[in-house]
VMD Tcl script that draws the C-alpha trace (Angstrom):
set ca {
  {63.11 98.89 117.12}
  {65.78 101.55 116.60}
  {67.96 101.51 113.53}
  {71.37 99.97 114.13}
  {74.37 101.49 112.34}
  {78.00 100.53 112.76}
  {79.48 103.99 113.30}
  {82.83 102.58 114.35}
  {83.44 100.86 111.02}
  {82.12 103.71 108.86}
  {84.18 106.32 110.74}
  {87.26 104.11 110.46}
  {86.72 103.83 106.71}
  {86.40 107.61 106.36}
  {89.47 108.20 108.51}
  {91.51 105.69 106.50}
  {90.69 107.37 103.18}
  {91.13 110.90 104.53}
  {94.59 109.92 105.77}
  {95.48 108.74 102.27}
  {94.34 112.02 100.70}
  {96.47 114.09 103.07}
  {98.50 116.60 101.09}
  {95.92 117.09 98.34}
  {94.78 120.62 97.45}
  {91.66 122.27 98.88}
  {88.55 120.21 99.57}
  {90.19 117.11 98.09}
  {91.88 116.47 101.43}
  {89.12 117.04 103.98}
  {85.64 116.87 102.41}
  {84.59 113.23 102.54}
  {82.82 112.86 99.17}
  {85.43 114.88 97.26}
  {88.29 113.04 98.97}
  {86.70 109.66 98.29}
  {86.22 110.44 94.60}
  {89.77 111.78 94.30}
  {91.20 108.71 96.02}
  {89.29 106.29 93.79}
  {90.31 108.20 90.67}
  {93.92 108.03 91.87}
  {93.69 104.26 92.14}
  {92.43 104.15 88.54}
  {95.37 106.25 87.36}
  {97.80 104.05 89.30}
  {96.41 100.89 87.68}
  {96.60 102.44 84.21}
  {100.08 103.85 84.65}
  {101.59 100.62 85.94}
  {100.89 99.30 82.45}
  {101.98 102.49 80.65}
  {105.29 102.38 82.53}
  {106.16 99.11 80.77}
  {105.37 100.66 77.37}
  {107.45 103.74 78.12}
  {110.47 101.72 79.19}
  {110.30 99.53 76.10}
  {110.16 102.65 73.91}
  {113.15 104.10 75.77}
  {115.17 100.90 75.28}
  {114.36 100.89 71.56}
  {115.49 104.52 71.19}
  {118.76 103.79 72.98}
  {119.46 100.69 70.90}
  {118.66 102.59 67.70}
  {120.99 105.47 68.63}
  {123.83 103.08 69.47}
  {123.27 100.92 66.37}
  {123.45 103.96 64.08}
  {127.00 104.60 65.31}
  {127.88 101.36 63.50}
  {125.87 102.11 60.32}
  {122.88 99.94 61.21}
  {119.31 100.85 62.04}
  {117.39 99.37 64.95}
  {115.32 97.12 62.72}
  {118.37 95.86 60.82}
  {120.15 95.08 64.10}
  {117.18 93.25 65.61}
  {116.59 91.31 62.40}
  {120.25 90.27 62.27}
  {120.17 89.23 65.94}
  {117.17 87.00 65.39}
  {118.61 85.55 62.16}
  {121.85 84.63 63.96}
  {119.94 83.12 66.88}
  {121.25 85.57 69.48}
  {118.68 85.63 72.28}
  {119.14 88.98 74.03}
  {116.29 91.18 75.17}
  {115.94 94.91 74.59}
  {116.48 95.82 78.24}
  {119.89 94.17 78.38}
  {120.84 95.41 74.92}
  {119.98 99.00 75.84}
  {121.95 98.70 79.07}
  {124.98 97.46 77.13}
  {124.61 100.31 74.64}
  {124.68 102.89 77.44}
  {127.07 101.38 79.99}
  {129.31 99.00 78.04}
  {129.94 100.25 74.50}
  {132.64 97.61 73.83}
  {130.25 94.73 74.49}
  {127.58 96.36 72.31}
  {130.14 96.87 69.52}
  {131.14 93.19 69.77}
  {127.50 92.15 69.36}
  {127.07 94.43 66.33}
  {130.29 93.15 64.71}
  {129.17 89.54 65.28}
  {125.86 90.02 63.44}
  {127.20 92.16 60.58}
}
mol new
graphics top color blue
foreach p $ca { graphics top sphere $p radius 0.5 }
foreach p [lrange $ca 0 end-1] q [lrange $ca 1 end] { graphics top cylinder $p $q radius 0.2 }
display resetview
């Protein structure tokens, strides 16, 4: 009995991955094994960097809050400690946005906790 292989499905799989690697340099875009490895590695990087993105944004917010707090003679840690002690529930994302876009509101928060 002859060997039965589903060429339609395997070719479709190759075509799908080669379409996704379009624009890559050299053999990474048209040689099946190289393209497949590159594509899979790219998925790994994407998974990793979705998590790193959250870390980077938190670090950015902390730097912005620290810079704004120092204008009012407080450090970041002093400000955050005072916020928690006074029971003001505001997250770093909103606080950083206020520091950049609404200095008056940020100043009011700092004056309240001083």
